[in-house]
N, C-alpha and C positions, 0 to 999 in steps of 0.2 A: 499644956498650952492654954494661955488665956483665950477667952472668947473674943473673936474679932469684932471690931467696931464698925458699924455700918454708917457711912455718910450717904444719906438718902436725898433724892430729888424726885418729886412727882411733877413731871413735865406735861401731863396730858392736857392741861388747860393753858399752857404757855405758848406764845407765838414766836416764830422764828425771828431772830437768832438767840432769843433768851436761853432756851435749853442748852444750846452749845456753849454759849458764854459761861453759864453757871456750871456746867459739867467740867469745863477746862479749869475753872477756878477750883473745883473740888479735887480734880486730879493733881493739882499742884500741892494739895494738903495731904495727900496720901503718903503713908509710911508703913512700915511692916506691921502687921497686925490689924490693918483696917482696910476697908474696900468701899468702893463707890457703887451705889445701887440706884438706878434710875428706871422709873416706869414712864412709858411714853406711848403715844398713839400711833407712832411711826418707828421703824427700824432706823436709827440715827447713823447711817453709813459713814458720813464724814468724821463723826466722833469715834466710831469704831476703828476706822482706818488710821486716824491720828494716834489713838491710844496704842494700837499695835506697832505703829512706826516708832513710838517712844519706848517700846519694850514691855508694855503692860499685858497682863493676861486679860482676855475678854471673853465673856459668855453673853450671848444674846439669844433670848427665847420669846416666842409669841405664845400667849396663853390662849385658852378656848374662847375668850371674848375679844381677841384681836389686839390685846394690849401687849406691848413689848416691855420686857424686863431685860435691862442691860446691867451686867456686873462687871467692874473693872477693878484690878488690883495689881500692885507691883510686888506682891509677896507671893513667891511661887509656892510656899506651904499651905496657902489657902485653897480649899477645893470649892470653886465657885458654884459648881453643880449643886453641892450640898446646901450652900447658902442662898440659893435661888428659891423664891417663894412660889414657883410655878409647879 
């Protein structure tokens, strides 16, 4: 299996609604074999709910520094837990 491609967004310094807008744009580009990885200072509940409603797999974890790592994929063969940098 080829290495999955990460579409990354560091949203820690971005103001609302820019992280959500950029995340939605990234989700539109997702296809089998790639995933979206966002780091954020908050847990982006609206994005997570939207992604789940659209049938995406979602993993959201907070690291020891209080930074959120959000991984989203529409490829069920990807193990988001393994791909998470936390």
